[in-house]
C-alpha positions as a Markdown table, in Angstrom:
| # | Residue | x | y | z |
|---|---|---|---|---|
| 1 | Met | 0.0 | 0.0 | -0.1 |
| 2 | Ser | 3.0 | 2.4 | -0.5 |
| 3 | Ser | 1.0 | 4.3 | -3.1 |
| 4 | Leu | -1.5 | 5.4 | -0.4 |
| 5 | Pro | -1.1 | 8.9 | 1.0 |
| 6 | Leu | 0.4 | 8.9 | 4.6 |
| 7 | Pro | -1.9 | 9.9 | 7.4 |
| 8 | Ser | -0.8 | 12.7 | 9.8 |
| 9 | Glu | 0.7 | 11.8 | 13.2 |
| 10 | Glu | -2.6 | 12.9 | 14.8 |
| 11 | Ala | -4.6 | 10.6 | 12.5 |
| 12 | Leu | -2.2 | 7.7 | 12.9 |
| 13 | Gln | -2.7 | 8.1 | 16.8 |
| 14 | His | -6.4 | 8.2 | 16.3 |
| 15 | Ser | -6.3 | 5.1 | 14.4 |
| 16 | Ala | -4.1 | 3.2 | 16.9 |
| 17 | Glu | -6.5 | 4.1 | 19.7 |
| 18 | Leu | -9.3 | 2.4 | 17.7 |
| 19 | Gln | -7.2 | -0.4 | 16.7 |
| 20 | Ser | -6.3 | -1.1 | 20.4 |
| 21 | Leu | -10.0 | -1.1 | 21.3 |
| 22 | Ile | -10.7 | -3.6 | 18.6 |
| 23 | Leu | -7.7 | -5.8 | 19.4 |
| 24 | Glu | -8.8 | -5.7 | 23.1 |
| 25 | Thr | -12.5 | -6.7 | 22.2 |
| 26 | Ala | -11.2 | -9.6 | 19.9 |
| 27 | Arg | -9.0 | -11.0 | 22.8 |
| 28 | Glu | -11.7 | -10.8 | 25.4 |
| 29 | Glu | -14.3 | -12.6 | 23.0 |
| 30 | Asn | -11.8 | -15.0 | 21.4 |
| 31 | Gly | -12.4 | -13.4 | 18.0 |
| 32 | Ile | -15.2 | -11.2 | 16.7 |
| 33 | Pro | -17.3 | -11.7 | 13.5 |
| 34 | Phe | -16.1 | -9.5 | 10.7 |
| 35 | Ala | -19.5 | -7.6 | 10.8 |
| 36 | Lys | -18.6 | -6.5 | 14.4 |
| 37 | Tyr | -15.3 | -5.5 | 13.3 |
| 38 | Met | -16.7 | -3.3 | 10.5 |
| 39 | Glu | -19.2 | -1.9 | 12.8 |
| 40 | Met | -16.5 | -0.8 | 15.3 |
| 41 | Ala | -14.2 | 0.5 | 12.5 |
| 42 | Met | -17.0 | 2.6 | 11.1 |
| 43 | Tyr | -19.2 | 3.6 | 14.0 |
| 44 | Ala | -17.5 | 3.2 | 17.3 |
| 45 | Pro | -18.3 | 6.3 | 19.4 |
| 46 | Gly | -15.9 | 9.1 | 18.9 |
| 47 | Leu | -13.3 | 6.8 | 16.9 |
| 48 | Gly | -15.1 | 5.0 | 14.1 |
| 49 | Tyr | -14.9 | 6.4 | 10.4 |
| 50 | Tyr | -18.4 | 7.9 | 10.4 |
| 51 | Ser | -18.6 | 9.0 | 14.1 |
| 52 | Ala | -15.2 | 10.8 | 14.2 |
| 53 | Gly | -14.6 | 14.3 | 12.9 |
| 54 | Ala | -12.5 | 13.7 | 9.8 |
| 55 | Ser | -13.8 | 15.0 | 6.3 |
| 56 | Lys | -15.3 | 12.3 | 4.3 |
| 57 | Phe | -16.8 | 13.8 | 1.2 |
| 58 | Gly | -15.4 | 15.7 | -1.6 |
| 59 | Glu | -11.9 | 16.3 | -2.9 |
| 60 | Glu | -10.4 | 16.5 | 0.5 |
| 61 | Gly | -12.1 | 13.4 | 1.8 |
| 62 | Asp | -12.1 | 9.9 | 0.7 |
| 63 | Phe | -14.8 | 9.8 | -1.8 |
| 64 | Ile | -17.3 | 11.9 | -3.9 |
| 65 | Thr | -21.1 | 11.1 | -3.8 |
| 66 | Ala | -23.5 | 12.2 | -6.5 |
| 67 | Pro | -24.9 | 15.2 | -4.7 |
| 68 | Glu | -21.4 | 16.6 | -4.1 |
| 69 | Leu | -20.9 | 16.8 | -7.8 |
| 70 | Gly | -23.4 | 19.6 | -8.3 |
| 71 | Pro | -27.3 | 20.1 | -8.3 |
| 72 | Ile | -28.4 | 17.8 | -11.0 |
| 73 | Phe | -28.7 | 14.6 | -9.1 |
| 74 | Ala | -30.8 | 16.1 | -6.2 |
| 75 | Ala | -33.0 | 17.9 | -8.7 |
| 76 | Cys | -33.9 | 14.8 | -10.6 |
| 77 | Val | -34.6 | 12.7 | -7.4 |
| 78 | Ala | -36.9 | 15.6 | -6.4 |
| 79 | Glu | -38.7 | 15.3 | -9.7 |
| 80 | Ala | -39.1 | 11.6 | -9.2 |
| 81 | Val | -40.5 | 11.8 | -5.7 |
| 82 | Ala | -42.6 | 15.0 | -6.1 |
| 83 | Pro | -45.8 | 13.0 | -7.3 |
| 84 | Val | -45.6 | 10.9 | -4.0 |
| 85 | Leu | -45.5 | 13.9 | -1.9 |
| 86 | Gln | -48.4 | 15.6 | -3.8 |
| 87 | Gln | -50.5 | 12.5 | -3.4 |
| 88 | Ile | -49.9 | 12.4 | 0.3 |
| 89 | Gly | -50.7 | 16.2 | 0.8 |
| 90 | Glu | -50.0 | 18.7 | 3.5 |
| 91 | Lys | -48.6 | 16.3 | 6.1 |
| 92 | Ala | -46.0 | 14.7 | 4.0 |
| 93 | Val | -42.6 | 14.0 | 5.3 |
| 94 | Phe | -39.2 | 13.6 | 3.5 |
| 95 | Phe | -36.8 | 11.4 | 5.4 |
| 96 | Glu | -33.2 | 11.4 | 4.3 |
| 97 | Val | -31.0 | 8.7 | 5.8 |
| 98 | Gly | -27.4 | 9.8 | 5.9 |
| 99 | Gly | -27.3 | 13.5 | 4.9 |
| 100 | Gly | -23.8 | 13.9 | 3.8 |
| 101 | Thr | -22.7 | 17.6 | 3.6 |
| 102 | Gly | -26.2 | 18.7 | 3.3 |
| 103 | Ala | -25.8 | 19.3 | -0.4 |
| 104 | Phe | -28.7 | 16.9 | -1.4 |
| 105 | Ala | -31.1 | 18.6 | 1.0 |
| 106 | Lys | -30.3 | 22.1 | -0.2 |
| 107 | Val | -31.1 | 21.3 | -3.8 |
| 108 | Ala | -33.9 | 18.9 | -3.1 |
| 109 | Leu | -35.9 | 21.4 | -1.0 |
| 110 | Met | -35.4 | 24.1 | -3.6 |
| 111 | Arg | -36.6 | 22.0 | -6.4 |
| 112 | Leu | -39.6 | 20.5 | -4.4 |
| 113 | Leu | -40.6 | 24.1 | -3.8 |
| 114 | Glu | -40.6 | 24.8 | -7.6 |
| 115 | Leu | -42.6 | 21.7 | -8.2 |
| 116 | Asp | -45.2 | 22.6 | -5.5 |
| 117 | Ala | -44.3 | 19.5 | -3.6 |
| 118 | Ile | -42.7 | 20.9 | -0.5 |
| 119 | Pro | -43.0 | 18.4 | 2.4 |
| 120 | Asp | -44.3 | 19.4 | 5.8 |
| 121 | Lys | -41.1 | 18.2 | 7.4 |
| 122 | Tyr | -37.7 | 17.3 | 6.0 |
| 123 | Leu | -36.0 | 14.8 | 8.4 |
| 124 | Ile | -32.3 | 13.9 | 8.3 |
| 125 | Leu | -31.0 | 10.8 | 10.1 |
| 126 | Glu | -27.3 | 11.7 | 10.9 |
| 127 | Pro | -25.5 | 9.9 | 13.8 |
| 128 | Ser | -22.3 | 11.9 | 13.2 |
| 129 | Ala | -22.3 | 15.1 | 15.4 |
| 130 | Gln | -19.6 | 16.5 | 13.2 |
| 131 | Leu | -21.6 | 16.0 | 9.9 |
| 132 | Arg | -24.7 | 17.1 | 11.6 |
| 133 | Ala | -23.1 | 20.4 | 12.6 |
| 134 | Arg | -21.7 | 20.8 | 9.1 |
| 135 | Gln | -25.0 | 20.2 | 7.5 |
| 136 | Arg | -26.9 | 22.6 | 9.8 |
| 137 | Ala | -24.3 | 25.3 | 9.0 |
| 138 | Met | -24.5 | 25.0 | 5.4 |
| 139 | Leu | -28.3 | 24.7 | 5.2 |
| 140 | Phe | -28.7 | 27.6 | 7.4 |
| 141 | Glu | -26.6 | 29.8 | 5.2 |
| 142 | Ala | -28.0 | 28.4 | 1.8 |
| 143 | Leu | -31.8 | 28.1 | 2.4 |
| 144 | Pro | -34.3 | 30.8 | 3.0 |
| 145 | Pro | -35.6 | 30.6 | 6.7 |
| 146 | Tyr | -39.0 | 29.1 | 5.9 |
| 147 | Leu | -37.3 | 26.2 | 4.2 |
| 148 | Phe | -34.6 | 25.7 | 6.8 |
| 149 | Asp | -37.3 | 25.5 | 9.5 |
| 150 | Leu | -38.7 | 22.5 | 7.9 |
| 151 | Ile | -35.5 | 20.5 | 8.7 |
| 152 | Glu | -35.2 | 18.3 | 11.8 |
| 153 | Trp | -32.2 | 16.0 | 12.7 |
| 154 | Leu | -32.9 | 12.5 | 14.0 |
| 155 | Asp | -30.6 | 9.9 | 15.9 |
| 156 | Gly | -32.6 | 6.9 | 14.5 |
| 157 | Pro | -35.8 | 6.1 | 12.5 |
| 158 | Val | -38.8 | 8.4 | 12.6 |
| 159 | Pro | -40.4 | 7.8 | 16.1 |
| 160 | Tyr | -44.0 | 8.3 | 15.1 |
| 161 | Asp | -46.4 | 7.1 | 12.3 |
| 162 | Trp | -45.8 | 9.1 | 9.2 |
| 163 | Asn | -46.5 | 9.4 | 5.4 |
| 164 | Gly | -44.0 | 10.4 | 2.8 |
| 165 | Val | -40.7 | 9.6 | 1.2 |
| 166 | Leu | -37.7 | 7.7 | 2.5 |
| 167 | Phe | -34.4 | 8.4 | 0.6 |
| 168 | Ala | -31.0 | 6.8 | 1.1 |
| 169 | Asn | -28.0 | 7.4 | -1.2 |
| 170 | Glu | -24.9 | 5.3 | -0.7 |
| 171 | Val | -26.2 | 4.1 | 2.8 |
| 172 | Ile | -26.7 | 0.3 | 2.4 |
| 173 | Asp | -23.2 | -0.1 | 1.1 |
| 174 | Ala | -21.9 | 1.1 | 4.5 |
| 175 | Leu | -23.9 | -1.4 | 6.6 |
| 176 | Pro | -21.7 | -3.9 | 8.3 |
| 177 | Val | -21.5 | -7.1 | 6.4 |
| 178 | Ser | -20.8 | -10.6 | 7.4 |
| 179 | Arg | -18.1 | -12.5 | 5.5 |
| 180 | Phe | -18.5 | -16.1 | 4.6 |
| 181 | Val | -16.7 | -19.1 | 2.8 |
| 182 | Val | -18.3 | -22.1 | 1.3 |
| 183 | Gly | -16.6 | -25.0 | 2.9 |
| 184 | Asp | -16.6 | -28.8 | 2.3 |
| 185 | Glu | -20.1 | -30.3 | 1.6 |
| 186 | Ser | -21.4 | -26.8 | 1.3 |
| 187 | Glu | -20.7 | -26.1 | 4.9 |
| 188 | Val | -20.8 | -22.3 | 5.7 |
| 189 | Leu | -18.0 | -20.8 | 7.4 |
| 190 | Glu | -17.8 | -17.2 | 8.9 |
| 191 | Glu | -14.7 | -14.9 | 8.9 |
| 192 | Phe | -13.7 | -13.7 | 12.3 |
| 193 | Val | -11.1 | -11.1 | 13.2 |
| 194 | Ile | -8.6 | -12.1 | 15.8 |
| 195 | Glu | -5.3 | -10.8 | 17.2 |
| 196 | Arg | -2.2 | -12.3 | 15.5 |
| 197 | Asp | 1.2 | -11.0 | 16.6 |
| 198 | Gly | -0.4 | -7.7 | 17.8 |
| 199 | Glu | -2.2 | -7.2 | 14.5 |
| 200 | Leu | -5.7 | -7.7 | 13.1 |
| 201 | Ala | -6.1 | -10.9 | 11.1 |
| 202 | Gly | -9.0 | -13.0 | 9.8 |
| 203 | Val | -9.7 | -16.5 | 10.3 |
| 204 | Asp | -12.6 | -18.9 | 9.2 |
| 205 | Arg | -14.9 | -20.6 | 11.7 |
| 206 | Pro | -18.2 | -22.5 | 11.4 |
| 207 | Ala | -21.0 | -20.0 | 10.9 |
| 208 | Asp | -24.0 | -19.8 | 13.3 |
| 209 | Asp | -27.5 | -20.9 | 12.1 |
| 210 | Phe | -28.5 | -17.3 | 11.4 |
| 211 | Leu | -25.8 | -16.8 | 8.8 |
| 212 | Ala | -25.8 | -20.3 | 7.5 |
| 213 | Arg | -29.6 | -20.1 | 6.7 |
| 214 | Ala | -28.9 | -16.7 | 5.0 |
| 215 | Val | -26.1 | -18.1 | 2.8 |
| 216 | Asn | -28.1 | -21.2 | 1.9 |
| 217 | His | -31.1 | -19.1 | 0.9 |
| 218 | Val | -28.9 | -17.3 | -1.5 |
| 219 | Gln | -27.4 | -20.4 | -2.8 |
| 220 | Ser | -30.9 | -21.9 | -3.4 |
| 221 | Thr | -31.7 | -18.8 | -5.7 |
| 222 | Leu | -28.6 | -18.8 | -7.8 |
| 223 | Thr | -28.4 | -20.0 | -11.3 |
| 224 | Asp | -24.7 | -21.2 | -10.8 |
| 225 | Lys | -23.9 | -22.4 | -7.2 |
| 226 | Met | -21.0 | -20.9 | -5.2 |
| 227 | Pro | -18.3 | -23.7 | -5.1 |
| 228 | Arg | -16.1 | -24.8 | -2.3 |
| 229 | Gly | -13.7 | -22.1 | -1.3 |
| 230 | Tyr | -15.9 | -19.2 | -2.6 |
| 231 | Arg | -15.5 | -16.2 | -0.3 |
| 232 | Ser | -18.1 | -13.2 | -0.2 |
| 233 | Glu | -20.2 | -11.1 | 2.0 |
| 234 | Ile | -23.8 | -11.0 | 2.8 |
| 235 | Leu | -26.3 | -8.8 | 4.8 |
| 236 | Pro | -28.4 | -11.2 | 6.8 |
| 237 | Gln | -29.8 | -8.3 | 8.9 |
| 238 | Leu | -31.0 | -6.3 | 5.8 |
| 239 | Pro | -34.7 | -7.2 | 6.2 |
| 240 | Tyr | -34.6 | -6.1 | 9.8 |
| 241 | Trp | -32.9 | -2.8 | 8.8 |
| 242 | Ile | -35.5 | -2.0 | 6.2 |
| 243 | Gln | -38.3 | -2.8 | 8.7 |
| 244 | Ala | -36.6 | -0.6 | 11.3 |
| 245 | Ile | -35.7 | 2.4 | 9.1 |
| 246 | Ser | -39.1 | 2.4 | 7.4 |
| 247 | Gly | -40.9 | 1.8 | 10.7 |
| 248 | Gly | -44.1 | 4.0 | 11.2 |
| 249 | Met | -44.5 | 4.7 | 7.5 |
| 250 | Gln | -48.1 | 4.2 | 6.8 |
| 251 | Ser | -48.0 | 5.2 | 3.1 |
| 252 | Gly | -45.5 | 6.6 | 0.8 |
| 253 | Ala | -42.3 | 5.4 | -1.0 |
| 254 | Met | -38.7 | 4.4 | -0.4 |
| 255 | Leu | -35.8 | 5.2 | -3.0 |
| 256 | Phe | -32.5 | 3.7 | -2.6 |
| 257 | Val | -29.4 | 4.5 | -4.8 |
| 258 | Asp | -26.2 | 2.6 | -4.4 |
| 259 | Tyr | -23.6 | 0.6 | -6.3 |
| 260 | Gly | -24.3 | -3.0 | -6.7 |
| 261 | Tyr | -25.6 | -6.0 | -8.7 |
| 262 | Ser | -28.5 | -8.4 | -9.0 |
| 263 | Arg | -27.9 | -11.5 | -7.0 |
| 264 | Asn | -26.6 | -13.7 | -9.9 |
| 265 | Glu | -24.3 | -11.0 | -11.0 |
| 266 | Tyr | -23.1 | -10.4 | -7.4 |
| 267 | Tyr | -22.3 | -14.0 | -6.7 |
| 268 | Gln | -20.9 | -14.9 | -10.2 |
| 269 | Ala | -18.0 | -17.4 | -10.3 |
| 270 | Asp | -15.0 | -15.0 | -11.0 |
| 271 | Arg | -16.1 | -12.7 | -8.1 |
| 272 | Asp | -14.8 | -15.2 | -5.6 |
| 273 | Asp | -13.5 | -12.8 | -3.0 |
| 274 | Gly | -16.6 | -10.7 | -2.8 |
| 275 | Thr | -16.8 | -6.9 | -3.3 |
| 276 | Leu | -15.4 | -5.8 | 0.1 |
| 277 | Arg | -12.9 | -2.8 | -0.4 |
| 278 | Ala | -11.6 | 0.2 | 1.5 |
| 279 | Tyr | -11.3 | 3.8 | 0.3 |
| 280 | Tyr | -8.7 | 6.2 | 1.6 |
| 281 | Arg | -8.2 | 9.6 | 0.0 |
| 282 | His | -9.8 | 8.5 | -3.2 |
| 283 | His | -7.7 | 5.3 | -3.4 |
| 284 | Ala | -9.6 | 1.9 | -3.4 |
| 285 | His | -7.7 | -1.0 | -1.9 |
| 286 | Asn | -8.4 | -4.4 | -0.4 |
| 287 | Asn | -6.7 | -4.1 | 3.1 |
| 288 | Val | -9.6 | -3.4 | 5.3 |
| 289 | Phe | -7.6 | -3.8 | 8.5 |
| 290 | Met | -5.3 | -0.9 | 7.6 |
| 291 | Tyr | -6.0 | 2.4 | 9.3 |
| 292 | Pro | -9.2 | 1.5 | 11.2 |
| 293 | Gly | -11.2 | 4.6 | 11.6 |
| 294 | Leu | -9.5 | 6.5 | 8.9 |
| 295 | Gln | -10.8 | 4.7 | 5.8 |
| 296 | Asp | -14.2 | 3.8 | 4.4 |
| 297 | Ile | -15.1 | 0.1 | 4.3 |
| 298 | Thr | -17.7 | -0.7 | 1.9 |
| 299 | Ser | -19.4 | -3.6 | -0.2 |
| 300 | Ser | -21.6 | -3.6 | -3.0 |
| 301 | Val | -25.5 | -4.1 | -2.6 |
| 302 | Asp | -27.3 | -7.4 | -3.6 |
| 303 | Phe | -30.3 | -5.6 | -5.1 |
| 304 | Thr | -32.1 | -9.0 | -5.1 |
| 305 | Ala | -31.8 | -9.1 | -1.4 |
| 306 | Leu | -33.1 | -5.5 | -1.2 |
| 307 | Val | -36.2 | -6.3 | -3.2 |
| 308 | Glu | -36.9 | -9.4 | -1.0 |
| 309 | Ala | -36.4 | -7.1 | 2.1 |
| 310 | Gly | -38.7 | -4.4 | 0.8 |
| 311 | Val | -41.5 | -6.7 | -0.1 |
| 312 | Gln | -41.2 | -8.5 | 3.3 |
| 313 | Ala | -41.6 | -5.1 | 4.9 |
| 314 | Gly | -44.9 | -4.6 | 3.2 |
| 315 | Phe | -44.0 | -2.6 | 0.1 |
| 316 | Asp | -44.4 | -3.1 | -3.6 |
| 317 | Leu | -41.5 | -2.9 | -5.9 |
| 318 | Ala | -41.9 | 0.3 | -8.0 |
| 319 | Gly | -38.9 | -0.1 | -10.3 |
| 320 | Tyr | -35.1 | -1.0 | -10.7 |
| 321 | Cys | -32.8 | 0.7 | -13.2 |
| 322 | Ser | -29.4 | 2.1 | -13.6 |
| 323 | Gln | -28.7 | 5.6 | -12.2 |
| 324 | Ala | -28.2 | 6.8 | -15.8 |
| 325 | Ser | -31.7 | 5.7 | -16.8 |
| 326 | Phe | -33.3 | 7.0 | -13.7 |
| 327 | Leu | -31.8 | 10.4 | -14.2 |
| 328 | Leu | -32.7 | 10.5 | -17.9 |
| 329 | Gly | -36.3 | 9.6 | -16.9 |
| 330 | Asn | -36.6 | 12.2 | -14.2 |
| 331 | Gly | -35.5 | 15.6 | -15.7 |
| 332 | Met | -32.1 | 15.1 | -17.0 |
| 333 | Ala | -33.2 | 16.1 | -20.4 |
| 334 | Glu | -34.5 | 19.5 | -19.2 |
| 335 | Ala | -31.4 | 20.0 | -17.2 |
| 336 | Met | -29.3 | 19.6 | -20.2 |
| 337 | Lys | -31.3 | 22.2 | -22.1 |
| 338 | Arg | -30.8 | 24.6 | -19.3 |
| 339 | Ile | -27.1 | 23.9 | -19.3 |
| 340 | Glu | -26.8 | 24.6 | -23.0 |
| 341 | Ala | -28.5 | 28.0 | -22.5 |
| 342 | Leu | -26.0 | 29.1 | -19.9 |
| 343 | Thr | -23.8 | 32.1 | -20.8 |
| 344 | Asp | -21.2 | 31.4 | -18.3 |
| 345 | Glu | -18.8 | 29.0 | -20.2 |
| 346 | Asn | -17.0 | 27.7 | -17.2 |
| 347 | Leu | -20.2 | 26.8 | -15.4 |
| 348 | Gln | -21.4 | 25.3 | -18.4 |
| 349 | Met | -18.4 | 23.1 | -18.8 |
| 350 | Lys | -18.8 | 22.2 | -15.1 |
| 351 | Arg | -22.3 | 21.0 | -15.5 |
| 352 | Arg | -21.5 | 19.1 | -18.6 |
| 353 | Asn | -18.8 | 17.2 | -16.7 |
| 354 | Glu | -21.2 | 16.6 | -13.9 |
| 355 | Ile | -23.6 | 14.9 | -16.3 |
| 356 | Lys | -20.9 | 12.8 | -17.7 |
| 357 | Lys | -19.9 | 11.6 | -14.2 |
| 358 | Leu | -23.5 | 10.9 | -13.3 |
| 359 | Thr | -24.4 | 9.1 | -16.5 |
| 360 | Leu | -21.5 | 7.5 | -18.4 |
| 361 | Pro | -21.0 | 3.7 | -17.8 |
| 362 | Ser | -17.4 | 4.3 | -17.1 |
| 363 | Glu | -18.4 | 6.6 | -14.3 |
| 364 | Met | -21.4 | 6.4 | -12.1 |
| 365 | Gly | -24.0 | 5.8 | -14.7 |
| 366 | Glu | -24.2 | 1.9 | -14.9 |
| 367 | Arg | -22.3 | 1.0 | -11.7 |
| 368 | Phe | -25.0 | 2.8 | -9.5 |
| 369 | Gln | -28.4 | 1.3 | -9.4 |
| 370 | Val | -31.7 | 2.8 | -8.2 |
| 371 | Met | -34.6 | 0.8 | -6.6 |
| 372 | Gly | -37.9 | 2.2 | -5.6 |
| 373 | Phe | -40.7 | 0.8 | -3.5 |
| 374 | Glu | -44.3 | 2.0 | -3.0 |
| 375 | Lys | -47.0 | 1.6 | -0.3 |
| 376 | Gly | -50.4 | 3.3 | -0.8 |
| 377 | Ala | -48.8 | 5.9 | -3.2 |
| 378 | Ser | -47.1 | 5.8 | -6.7 |
| 379 | Phe | -44.0 | 7.3 | -8.2 |
| 380 | Gly | -45.8 | 7.5 | -11.5 |
| 381 | Ala | -43.5 | 7.8 | -14.4 |
| 382 | Ala | -40.3 | 7.6 | -12.3 |
| 383 | Phe | -39.1 | 4.2 | -13.5 |
| 384 | Leu | -40.4 | 4.2 | -17.2 |
| 385 | Val | -36.8 | 4.3 | -18.6 |
| 386 | Gly | -34.4 | 1.4 | -18.6 |
| 387 | Asp | -36.2 | -1.2 | -16.4 |
| 388 | Leu | -33.9 | -3.9 | -15.2 |
| 389 | Ser | -36.4 | -5.8 | -12.9 |
| 390 | Tyr | -36.1 | -8.8 | -15.1 |
| 391 | Arg | -32.5 | -9.2 | -13.7 |
| 392 | Leu | -33.7 | -9.6 | -10.1 |
């Protein structure tokens, strides 16, 4: 990993403190499941990647999400969900899970206002105190007071019955995954994290019934079975997470945007070490034990598992398509016309580049997928372009 930028001394001390905590936990518990390691590395209070104060987004962070590129992504999402909010009416709620820098909320609220679909409340679930403060400051500065006053920050799911839209961009990929290996006679093994010579290391042990059932369910649905020695990851808790995060929604819609695949693509033969990876200062690599607390750890989304979880939670699948198709079907053409009419050539070039990054197959266009769910409300035409439901 010599090509990676070196952290500062302060950052290294921070990472060493978290590593010591993880090692101590691994010693006390005779090893911890990989999912617990990932949870600690990402969310340990005051130390984990998402709960500590380091910058995550943009050029100075570790990755760039679609809302950070410019206003087009959020405006198109607003276009897609506006019919749902209009159907629900004056008490409609917009619930954003993981607010990033606040860039999405800023554009979405302004565009929903233009579409006459402004919600009664705009709720943001943000566990990071540092990110919450950053969002609040930016949105207070960027929005007129009557829109800023709609925003409330939550520590968990909406704590009451509600109707509206739940939106999550690049959230599921950050949920702690279980790592498994297919053993002899299709036995399921689970990857644990242990201490080895003072360092973090992985070791395979027989999986418990919960994980084994989840893996065997996936195996039973695959066209080509995973062979002996096949290693990957799975989110057996996804149905429970969906039920929890949407809890209290009586009617409305859910919209998820993330990178991933349908199940047969996810677990194809040549992807025999899974999709797990780490991001540090815009460098992707495979050493997920390096710099705990300083780097993002992520895995792709099994969208077949997501549709199973959504339906199990009482929703109907509204649609599934690539990000490029979704944006093209929800206002991208109008945005392109406005861009061509710009007189500021530098801004025009910036917006053209934004569209390329959002839609080109070599960028985000095909790698990111969009999935929508409905309950007592309808997206309308949001998923008319590029349907991929047949892959699920």
